[in-house]
C-alpha positions in Angstrom: -5.6 48.9 4.9 -4.3 49.3 1.5 -7.5 48.3 -0.3 -9.7 51.0 1.1 -7.1 53.4 0.4 -6.8 52.7 -3.1 -10.4 52.7 -3.4 -10.9 56.2 -2.2 -7.9 57.2 -4.3 -9.4 55.7 -7.4 -12.9 57.2 -6.8 -11.5 60.5 -6.4 -9.4 60.3 -9.7 -12.6 59.1 -11.5 -14.9 61.4 -9.9 -14.2 64.8 -8.4 -10.7 64.9 -9.6 -11.4 63.6 -13.3 -8.3 64.5 -15.1 -9.6 62.6 -18.3 -8.4 59.1 -19.7 -5.1 60.2 -20.8 -4.2 61.8 -17.4 -1.0 60.4 -15.5 -2.7 60.4 -12.3 -5.4 58.2 -13.5 -2.9 55.9 -15.2 -0.7 55.7 -12.2 -3.6 55.1 -9.7 -5.0 52.2 -12.2 -1.6 50.6 -12.2 -1.1 50.7 -8.6 -4.8 49.0 -8.4 -3.8 46.5 -10.7 -0.5 45.6 -9.1 -2.4 45.6 -5.8 -5.2 43.0 -7.1 -2.1 40.9 -8.6 -0.3 40.9 -5.4 -3.4 40.1 -3.1 -4.3 37.3 -5.8 -0.8 35.7 -5.7 -1.0 35.7 -2.0 -4.5 33.9 -2.2 -3.1 31.5 -4.7 -0.1 30.6 -2.6 -2.6 30.0 0.3 -4.6 27.9 -1.8 -1.9 25.9 -3.2 -0.6 25.3 0.1 -4.0 24.2 1.4 -4.7 21.8 -1.7 -1.1 20.2 -1.0 -1.9 19.7 2.8 -5.3 18.2 1.8 -3.5 15.8 -0.9 -1.3 15.0 1.9 -3.9 14.4 4.2 -2.5 16.5 7.0 -4.5 16.8 10.2 -7.0 19.8 9.9 -6.6 20.2 6.0 -10.3 19.0 5.2 -11.8 21.2 7.6 -9.5 24.2 6.6 -10.5 23.7 3.0 -14.1 23.5 3.9 -14.1 26.6 5.9 -12.2 28.6 3.3 -14.8 27.4 0.6 -17.6 28.6 2.7 -15.9 32.0 3.6 -15.3 32.4 -0.4 -19.0 31.6 -1.2 -20.3 34.0 1.6 -18.2 36.5 0.0 -19.0 35.6 -3.7 -22.7 35.0 -3.7 -23.5 38.7 -2.2 -21.0 40.3 -4.5 -22.4 38.6 -7.7 -25.9 39.3 -6.5 -25.3 43.0 -6.0 -23.5 43.1 -9.2 -26.4 41.9 -11.1 -28.9 44.0 -9.1 -26.6 47.2 -9.8 -26.4 46.4 -13.5 -30.0 46.0 -13.8 -30.7 49.1 -11.8 -28.3 51.3 -13.9 -29.8 49.8 -17.1 -33.1 50.8 -16.0 -31.9 54.2 -15.1 -30.5 54.6 -18.3 -33.3 53.4 -20.1 -35.1 56.3 -18.3 -32.4 58.9 -19.7 -32.6 57.5 -23.0 -36.3 57.3 -23.5 -38.1 58.5 -26.7 -39.7 61.5 -24.8 -36.4 62.7 -24.0 -34.8 62.3 -27.0 -37.8 64.1 -28.9 -37.5 67.2 -26.6 -33.8 67.2 -27.2 -34.4 66.8 -31.1 -37.1 69.5 -31.1 -34.7 72.0 -29.1 -32.1 71.3 -31.8 -34.4 71.6 -34.7 -35.6 75.1 -33.4 -32.4 76.5 -32.7 -31.1 75.5 -36.2 -34.2 76.8 -37.8 -33.4 80.2 -36.3 -29.9 80.3 -37.2 -30.9 79.1 -40.8 -33.2 81.9 -41.1 -30.9 84.6 -40.3 -28.3 82.9 -42.6 -30.5 82.8 -45.3 -31.8 86.2 -44.9 -28.4 87.8 -44.6 -27.2 85.7 -47.7 -30.4 87.1 -49.8 -29.6 90.8 -48.7 -26.0 90.3 -49.5 -26.7 89.0 -52.9 -29.1 91.8 -53.6 -27.2 94.5 -52.6 -24.1 93.1 -54.7 -26.5 92.8 -57.9 -27.7 96.3 -57.3 -23.8 97.5 -57.0 -23.0 95.6 -59.9 -25.8 97.1 -62.0 -24.9 100.5 -61.3 -21.2 99.8 -62.3 -22.5 98.4 -65.4 -24.6 101.4 -66.3 -21.8 103.9 -65.4 -18.8 104.1 -67.2 -16.4 105.4 -64.7 -17.5 104.8 -60.8 -15.1 106.4 -58.1 -15.0 105.4 -54.5 -17.4 108.4 -53.7 -19.9 107.1 -56.3 -19.4 103.6 -54.7 -20.3 105.2 -51.3 -23.3 106.9 -52.6 -24.7 104.0 -54.4 -24.0 101.7 -51.3 -25.7 104.1 -49.0 -28.7 104.0 -51.5 -28.8 100.4 -51.6 -28.5 100.0 -48.1 -31.4 101.9 -47.4 -33.5 99.7 -49.8 -32.9 96.7 -47.7 -36.1 96.1 -45.9 -34.6 94.1 -42.9 -32.0 96.6 -42.5 -28.2 96.5 -42.2 -26.2 97.3 -39.6 -23.0 98.0 -41.6 -22.0 98.0 -45.1 -18.5 98.3 -46.6 -16.8 97.7 -50.0 -13.3 96.5 -49.3 -10.5 95.0 -51.6 -8.8 91.6 -51.6 -6.4 92.9 -48.8 -9.5 93.5 -46.4 -9.0 97.3 -46.6 -12.0 99.6 -46.7 -12.7 101.3 -50.0 -16.3 102.5 -49.2 -18.8 102.8 -46.1 -22.2 102.8 -46.2 -24.8 104.4 -43.5 -23.6 104.0 -40.0 -20.6 101.9 -40.9 -17.9 103.1 -38.8 -14.0 102.2 -38.9 -14.1 101.5 -35.2 -17.0 98.8 -35.6 -15.2 97.4 -38.7 -14.1 93.8 -37.9 -11.5 92.6 -41.0 -12.4 89.4 -42.4 -9.9 86.6 -42.3 -7.8 85.8 -45.4 -9.5 82.4 -45.6 -12.7 83.9 -46.0 -11.6 86.3 -48.4 -10.3 83.5 -50.8 -13.4 81.6 -50.3 -15.6 84.5 -51.2 -13.4 85.0 -54.5 -14.1 81.5 -55.5 -17.6 82.3 -55.5 -20.7 82.2 -53.3 -21.7 84.1 -50.1 -19.5 83.6 -47.0 -21.4 83.7 -43.6 -19.3 84.8 -40.6 -20.7 84.0 -37.0 -19.7 86.5 -34.4 -21.9 85.4 -31.2 -19.8 87.7 -28.9 -20.7 91.0 -30.9 -24.3 89.8 -31.7 -24.1 89.7 -35.3 -23.9 87.9 -38.6 -21.5 89.1 -41.4 -21.6 88.2 -45.2 -18.9 88.6 -47.8 -19.6 88.4 -51.5 -17.5 89.1 -54.4 -18.7 92.2 -56.7 -18.4 90.8 -60.2 -18.4 94.3 -62.0 -15.6 95.6 -59.9 -12.0 94.8 -60.1 -11.0 93.1 -56.6 -13.9 94.5 -54.7 -16.2 92.8 -52.1 -19.2 93.6 -50.5 -18.8 92.9 -46.6 -22.1 93.6 -44.7 -23.3 92.8 -41.1 -26.6 92.4 -39.3 -27.6 92.4 -35.5 -28.7 89.1 -34.0 -29.5 87.8 -30.6 -26.1 86.3 -29.4 -27.6 84.6 -26.3 -29.9 82.8 -28.3 -27.4 81.7 -30.8 -25.0 80.8 -27.9 -28.0 78.7 -26.6 -28.1 77.2 -29.9 -24.4 76.0 -29.8 -25.1 74.8 -26.1 -28.2 72.7 -27.6 -26.2 71.5 -30.5 -23.6 70.4 -27.9 -26.0 69.0 -25.6 -27.6 67.3 -28.4 -24.4 65.8 -29.8 -23.4 64.7 -26.0 -26.7 63.2 -25.6 -26.3 61.3 -29.0 -23.0 60.1 -27.9 -24.3 59.0 -24.5 -26.8 57.0 -26.5 -24.4 55.5 -28.8 -21.8 54.7 -25.9 -24.5 53.5 -23.3 -23.0 49.8 -23.9 -19.5 50.9 -23.2 -20.9 52.9 -20.2 -22.4 50.0 -18.8 -19.2 47.8 -19.6 -16.9 50.4 -18.0 -19.2 50.4 -14.9 -19.4 46.6 -14.8 -15.5 46.4 -15.1 -14.9 49.1 -12.2 -17.3 47.1 -10.2 -15.8 44.0 -11.1 -12.4 45.3 -10.2 -13.6 46.3 -6.7 -15.8 43.0 -6.5 -12.4 41.3 -7.0 -10.4 43.0 -4.4 -13.5 42.5 -2.0 -13.7 38.5 -2.9 -9.7 38.2 -2.5 -9.8 40.4 0.7 -12.6 38.1 2.0 -11.1 34.8 0.9 -7.7 36.2 2.3 -9.6 36.7 5.7 -11.6 33.6 5.3 -8.4 31.5 5.0 -6.7 33.5 8.2 -9.8 32.8 10.1 -10.0 29.2 8.8 -6.6 28.6 9.6 -6.8 30.0 13.0 -10.0 27.8 13.8 -8.6 24.6 12.0 -4.9 24.6 13.4 -6.3 23.7 16.9 -8.7 21.2 15.4 -5.9 19.7 13.1 -3.3 19.6 16.1 -6.3 17.6 18.0 -6.8 15.5 14.9 -3.3 14.6 14.5 -2.8 14.0 18.3 -5.9 11.8 18.2 -4.3 9.9 15.4 -1.2 9.4 17.3 -3.2 8.3 20.5 -4.8 5.7 18.2 -1.4 4.6 17.3 -0.7 4.1 20.9 1.4 7.1 21.6 -0.1 8.4 24.6 2.8 10.9 25.6 1.3 13.5 22.9 0.1 16.9 24.0 -1.5 19.7 22.2 -0.4 23.4 22.9 -2.9 24.9 25.2 -4.9 27.7 23.4 -5.2 31.1 25.1 -8.8 31.8 26.0 -11.8 30.1 27.5 -13.8 29.1 24.5 -14.7 25.4 23.4 -11.6 24.9 21.4 -9.4 25.8 24.0 -11.0 24.0 26.8 -11.2 20.8 24.2 -7.4 20.9 24.0 -7.1 21.0 27.7 -9.5 18.3 28.3 -7.7 16.3 25.6 -4.3 16.7 27.4 -5.9 15.6 30.6 -7.4 12.8 28.8 -4.2 11.5 27.3 -2.4 11.7 30.9 -5.0 9.5 32.6 -5.0 7.1 29.6 -1.2 6.8 30.0 -1.5 6.3 33.8 -3.9 3.8 33.1 -1.9 2.0 30.5 1.0 1.9 32.3 -0.8 0.0 35.1 -2.3 -2.4 32.9 1.1 -3.0 31.1 2.8 -3.5 34.5 0.0 -6.2 35.0 0.1 -7.4 31.5 4.0 -7.7 31.9 3.4 -9.8 35.3 0.8 -12.0 33.7 3.4 -12.4 30.8 6.1 -13.5 32.8 3.9 -15.8 34.6 2.6 -17.2 31.4 6.1 -17.6 30.0 7.2 -19.5 33.5 4.1 -21.5 32.8 4.7 -22.2 29.1 8.5 -22.9 29.9 7.7 -25.5 32.5 5.1 -27.0 30.1 7.6 -27.1 27.1 10.5 -28.3 29.5 8.3 -31.3 30.6 9.0 -34.5 28.7 5.5 -35.8 29.2 2.7 -34.4 26.9 0.1 -32.0 28.4 -3.1 -31.1 26.7 -5.4 -28.7 28.3 -9.1 -29.3 27.6 -12.1 -26.8 28.6 -15.3 -27.9 30.2 -16.9 -28.5 26.9 -14.2 -31.0 25.7 -12.2 -28.6 23.5 -8.6 -28.4 23.3 -7.4 -25.2 25.0 -3.5 -25.4 25.1 -1.0 -28.1 24.0 2.8 -28.2 25.1 5.5 -29.1 22.7 6.0 -32.6 23.8 2.3 -33.4 23.2 2.7 -32.0 19.7 5.7 -34.3 19.2 4.1 -37.2 20.5 0.9 -36.9 18.7 2.5 -35.6 15.5 0.5 -32.5 15.5 1.6 -30.2 12.6 -1.3 -27.6 12.7 -3.1 -25.8 15.2 -5.7 -27.7 17.2 -6.8 -25.1 19.3 -10.8 -25.0 19.9 -11.2 -28.6 18.5 -13.1 -31.3 20.1 -10.8 -33.7 21.9 -12.5 -36.6 20.3 -11.7 -35.3 17.0 -8.2 -34.3 17.7 -7.0 -37.4 19.3 -9.8 -40.2 19.0 -7.8 -42.7 21.0 -8.4 -40.4 24.0 -12.1 -40.2 23.6 -13.0 -43.6 25.5 -11.1 -42.8 28.8 -12.2 -39.1 28.5 -15.9 -40.3 28.3 -15.2 -42.7 31.2 -14.1 -39.9 33.2 -17.2 -37.7 32.5 -19.7 -40.3 33.4 -18.1 -41.6 36.5 -17.5 -38.0 37.5 -14.3 -39.2 39.0 -11.3 -36.6 39.6 -8.9 -38.7 37.8 -8.6 -41.6 35.3 -5.5 -43.3 33.9 -4.8 -46.0 31.3 -2.5 -47.3 28.7 -3.6 -46.1 25.2 -2.1 -47.2 21.7 -1.9 -44.2 19.2 -0.8 -44.7 15.8 1.0 -41.6 14.1 3.1 -41.2 11.3 2.9 -45.1 10.7 4.4 -45.8 14.0 2.2 -47.4 16.8 3.2 -45.9 20.4 2.0 -47.0 23.8 1.0 -43.9 25.6 0.1 -44.0 29.6 -2.6 -41.4 29.7 -3.6 -39.8 32.9 -6.7 -37.4 32.9 -7.7 -34.9 35.9 -10.3 -32.4 36.5 -9.5 -28.7 36.8 -11.5 -26.7 39.0 -11.7 -23.0 40.0 -11.5 -21.7 43.3 -15.4 -21.9 43.9 -15.1 -25.5 42.8 -16.7 -25.1 39.6 -15.5 -27.2 36.8 -13.2 -25.3 34.4 -11.9 -28.0 32.3 -9.5 -31.0 32.2 -5.9 -31.7 32.0 -4.4 -34.7 30.0 -0.9 -35.8 30.8 0.7 -38.7 28.8 4.2 -40.3 28.3 5.6 -42.5 25.7 5.9 -45.9 27.4 6.7 -47.9 24.2 10.6 -48.2 25.4 9.4 -49.2 28.7 7.0 -51.7 27.6 9.7 -53.2 25.3 12.4 -53.3 27.9 9.7 -55.0 30.0 9.2 -57.6 27.4 12.8 -58.1 26.7 13.6 -58.6 30.5 10.6 -61.1 30.3 11.9 -62.7 27.4 15.3 -63.1 28.7 14.3 -64.7 31.9 12.0 -67.2 30.1 15.0 -67.6 27.6 17.4 -68.5 30.7 14.9 -70.7 31.9 14.3 -72.6 28.6 18.2 -72.7 28.1 18.5 -74.3 31.7 15.7 -76.7 31.8 15.8 -77.8 28.0 19.7 -77.9 27.3 20.7 -80.6 29.9 18.3 -83.3 28.8 19.4 -82.8 25.1 22.5 -84.6 25.1 21.4 -87.9 27.2 18.4 -87.9 24.4 20.8 -87.8 21.5 23.3 -90.3 23.1 20.3 -92.7 24.0 18.9 -92.6 20.5 22.3 -93.3 18.9 22.9 -96.1 21.2 19.4 -97.5 20.6 20.5 -97.1 16.7 23.9 -99.1 17.5 22.5 -101.9 19.7 19.0 -102.8 18.2 20.0 -102.2 14.6 21.7 -105.6 14.2 18.9 -107.7 15.9 16.5 -106.5 13.3 15.8 -107.6 9.9 16.3 -105.1 7.2 12.7 -103.4 7.0 12.5 -103.0 10.9 16.1 -102.0 11.1 15.4 -99.4 8.4 12.5 -97.9 10.3 14.6 -98.1 13.5 17.5 -96.0 11.8 15.0 -93.4 10.3 13.5 -92.8 13.5 16.7 -92.4 15.5 18.3 -90.0 12.9 14.9 -87.8 13.4 15.4 -87.8 17.1 19.2 -86.9 16.6 18.3 -84.2 13.9 15.4 -82.8 16.1 17.7 -83.0 19.1 20.6 -81.0 17.1 17.7 -78.4 16.0 16.5 -78.0 19.4 20.0 -77.3 20.9 20.6 -74.8 18.1 17.3 -73.0 19.4 18.4 -73.4 23.1 22.0 -71.9 21.8 20.1 -68.9 20.5 18.0 -68.4 23.5 21.5 -68.7 25.4 22.9 -66.0 23.1 19.9 -63.7 23.8 19.8 -64.5 27.6 23.7 -64.2 28.2 24.9 -62.0 25.7 28.7 -62.3 26.2 30.9 -59.2 27.1 32.4 -57.6 24.1 36.1 -57.9 23.7 36.8 -54.4 22.7 39.5 -53.6 20.2 40.6 -50.6 18.2 38.7 -51.2 15.1 37.8 -49.2 11.9 33.9 -49.2 11.4 34.4 -48.1 7.8 36.3 -51.4 7.2 33.9 -53.4 9.1 31.2 -52.1 7.0 33.1 -52.6 3.8 33.8 -56.4 4.7 30.1 -57.1 5.6 29.0 -55.6 2.3 31.4 -57.7 0.4 30.2 -60.7 2.2 26.5 -59.9 1.4 27.3 -59.0 -2.4 28.4 -62.4 -2.7 25.4 -64.0 -1.0 22.7 -61.8 -2.7 23.6 -61.6 -6.3 20.1 -60.4 -7.4 20.4 -57.3 -4.9 22.3 -54.3 -5.9 24.2 -53.1 -3.1 25.5 -49.4 -3.1 27.7 -47.9 -0.4 28.6 -44.5 0.6 31.4 -44.8 3.2 33.4 -42.0 4.7 37.1 -41.3 4.0 37.5 -41.3 7.6 38.2 -44.7 9.1 36.0 -43.9 12.2 38.4 -45.5 14.6 36.7 -46.8 18.0 37.0 -49.5 20.2 34.4 -52.5 19.5 34.3 -56.2 19.3 34.7 -56.8 15.6 33.0 -60.3 15.7 30.0 -58.9 17.3 29.7 -55.7 15.1 30.1 -57.7 11.8 27.5 -60.2 13.2 25.2 -57.3 13.8 25.8 -55.6 10.3 25.5 -58.9 8.4 22.2 -59.6 10.0 20.8 -56.1 9.1 22.0 -56.3 5.5 20.7 -59.9 5.4 17.3 -58.7 6.6 17.4 -55.9 4.1 17.8 -58.5 1.2 15.0 -60.5 2.8 12.5 -57.4 3.0 13.1 -56.8 -0.7 12.3 -60.8 -1.4 9.2 -60.4 0.6 8.1 -57.2 -1.2 8.5 -59.1 -4.6 6.6 -62.3 -3.3 3.7 -60.0 -2.2 3.2 -58.1 -5.3 6.1 -55.7 -6.1 6.1 -54.1 -9.7 7.5 -56.0 -12.6 10.3 -53.6 -12.9 11.0 -53.3 -9.3 15.0 -53.5 -8.9 16.0 -54.6 -5.4 18.5 -52.1 -4.0 20.3 -51.7 -0.7 22.1 -48.4 0.4 24.7 -48.5 3.0 26.1 -45.2 4.4 28.7 -44.2 7.0 29.3 -40.9 8.2 30.6 -38.8 11.3 27.7 -36.7 13.0 29.7 -34.9 15.7 31.2 -37.4 18.3 29.1 -40.3 16.8 29.4 -42.7 14.1 26.4 -43.2 12.1 25.5 -46.2 9.9 22.4 -46.5 7.7 21.4 -49.3 6.0 18.4 -48.5 3.7 16.3 -50.9 1.3 13.4 -50.6 -1.0 11.6 -53.6 0.3 8.3 -54.2 2.1 9.0 -51.6 4.6 8.1 -51.4 8.3 5.1 -52.4 10.1 2.9 -49.8 12.0 3.7 -51.4 15.6 7.7 -51.2 14.7 8.9 -51.3 18.3 7.7 -54.9 18.8 10.3 -55.8 16.0 12.8 -56.2 18.7 10.9 -58.5 20.7 11.9 -62.3 20.4 9.9 -64.4 17.9 8.2 -61.3 16.2 9.1 -61.3 12.5 7.3 -60.2 9.3 8.6 -63.5 7.6 7.4 -66.9 7.5 10.8 -68.3 7.6 12.3 -66.1 10.3 12.8 -67.1 13.9 12.5 -63.5 15.3 15.6 -63.6 17.1 17.9 -61.6 14.8 17.0 -58.0 15.5 16.8 -58.6 19.2 20.3 -60.0 19.1 21.5 -57.0 17.1 20.0 -54.5 19.3 21.5 -56.2 22.3 24.7 -56.1 20.5 24.7 -52.4 19.7 23.5 -51.3 23.1 26.4 -53.6 24.7 28.6 -51.3 22.8 26.9 -48.1 24.1 25.3 -47.3 20.9 21.7 -47.2 19.7 19.7 -49.0 16.9 16.4 -47.4 15.3 14.3 -48.4 12.5 12.9 -45.7 10.4 11.2 -45.5 7.3 13.8 -45.0 4.1 13.5 -42.0 1.8 11.9 -43.2 -1.4 14.4 -44.5 -3.9 14.2 -43.3 -7.3 11.0 -44.5 -9.1 9.6 -46.1 -6.1 6.1 -45.3 -4.8 6.6 -46.4 -1.2 9.4 -46.1 1.6 11.4 -49.0 2.4 13.0 -49.7 5.8 16.1 -48.2 7.3 18.4 -49.2 10.5 20.4 -46.5 11.9 23.2 -47.3 14.1 24.9 -44.8 16.0 28.3 -45.5 18.0 30.1 -43.2 20.1 33.8 -42.3 19.0 36.5 -41.9 21.5 37.3 -38.3 22.3 40.5 -37.9 20.2 38.7 -39.1 17.1 35.6 -37.0 18.0 37.9 -34.0 17.8 39.2 -34.5 14.4 37.5 -32.8 11.3 34.1 -33.6 10.4 34.9 -33.4 6.5 33.8 -36.8 5.0 34.0 -37.3 1.3 31.4 -39.8 0.3 32.5 -42.2 -2.4 30.3 -44.9 -4.2 31.3 -48.5 -3.9 28.7 -51.2 -5.5 28.8 -54.7 -6.3 31.4 -54.3 -8.8 34.2 -55.5 -6.3 36.8 -58.0 -7.6 36.9 -61.5 -6.4 40.2 -61.1 -4.8 38.9 -58.4 -2.3 35.9 -60.8 -1.4 38.5 -63.5 -0.9 40.6 -61.3 1.3 37.6 -60.3 3.4 36.4 -64.0 3.8 39.9 -64.8 5.0 40.1 -62.1 7.6 36.6 -63.1 8.8 37.8 -66.8 9.2 40.8 -65.4 11.1 38.9 -63.1 13.3 36.7 -66.2 14.1 39.4 -68.5 14.9 
């Protein structure tokens, strides 16, 4: 509203109310115009800055707002610039017509004619004044004395002699007072010359005085033969013509001024137009930004709401715009859409939660089952696996979508058999080697069909029956051992006694050679009988392990005694101990536990010897490490070596007559296992950690025995201390003596 008011006021000040460039009103209105332009420019720049900031922040609708503002600015700028160029060209062409050569020639001719007329009157009056002055000077020179009356007479005579005629003729003094008058020269027509004109005439030359209002020219000239006398004459001229001459001169000067200032006029016009154009452009930009903001605000809100919907927030709603245009309808439809989507999502979430609860229940059941379960699709690819299956098959990585024949090659034969026979189930015992261990798995495969009877896949369930197989074998060996001990042990004594009787009875009846042969043969019978009795005794021990006589004992002390004995028996093997400061008091049969520990340490040394015989490095140093520690309510004893290591089927090492050495009987580990189990503990064989400088792991026997509740509640702080083969002989002797006492 202020823009048009200022435009009209500026036009009035510059046009109809033109007060000149130095007028206070003009300066004031121009100052107000400048302040208005700066104010509008500041507001527009503020809007533009906010728009750019919103665009950099990538706020919703900012890009559309910026584009609309640019379009409106271009729409305002292009016509304004085009009109400015066209107006400038038009004004320039118009000015070219005004300042053409023809107009310039007419103005110049008019000015020349007026100047010629004026110059003619000037020249004639000057000549007449000079002629009359010479006439007066000559008469004065010829007459010795001339009074004012004589001067008047001579002046009148001379005035009549001027052909062009003079209106008035006077002789005046230096003060402008009349001293003599010519014909028709009256006092009431006398116009006293100015003092500066008199002074100029005194200096010399004729002075012409123009009096346009009285329609006359006057001339003042000094009389040289008179003292302080001047000739003052006048002649009638056309005053209107002379005034027209002044107007012509003024017009010519104004025309020349306009012609010289044509560039400035064009510049001023362009500047004024530019000012109004800037105002129009700023107003258009302001209006465009307002309209663009009004248009882009709902679009930006829709964009931001759509982003939030894309992020999953279906509770978002945009304000309803007033009106029934497309943008208002779009907001209403958007709100309706989000409400419908929210309802559908809530329904889907409820269904998903139910499915997820069922899946978690299914996963929980499968994870809790100790049997391994593997789901296979109809194409034979693994679909799901429970934790027990991953543990039994030692799967460290995802096997989803992998073919069963690739994931578990050992299951491939039974799976192919089921597919070929088209049976519903199949079962078999499968041996699987994982992580250097051979496991016996009882595998059952069944088909999985949908409600329509179509084959959907297969389910594989398997259990580790290695312990069951080992227990069955141990039971079988125990039964065999009892039968052998019963059937073989009874005849051994008669055989030995008979051989000794034959030796005593028939030796004296034979010569030396035959007697020696008889003695040799009977000694063989007795010796073999003793060996057989020893084997039968071992079988008896394995078959009928005596009940342990439990007494409070220190496991740490028992381990230390066993280590001392083996340090003396295996001098070429370095035995290191890390025994707990805790005595690890529990109720055990000291003799049986000592026998088990001795057997295990002895086996570790024999494993090192076997490794040396089968190609150990030349710098290999045999080493056995024995540790004790309290683990919760259990005492743990570890016996580690850097020997030959364990075979893949390590579970069979606990079976009778299974050994990795040529000299072993294979009854040591089964007896040790039975001793530990009789004490309610466990014995496992594992790979030992690689010793320093070793390239392969050795064997490690782990014994775990339960501690009494009182001992189990003690602090679990165990400071381990090293104890190697550097024990003194006195300690070794004391341990041997203690062992002998226990044996007795």
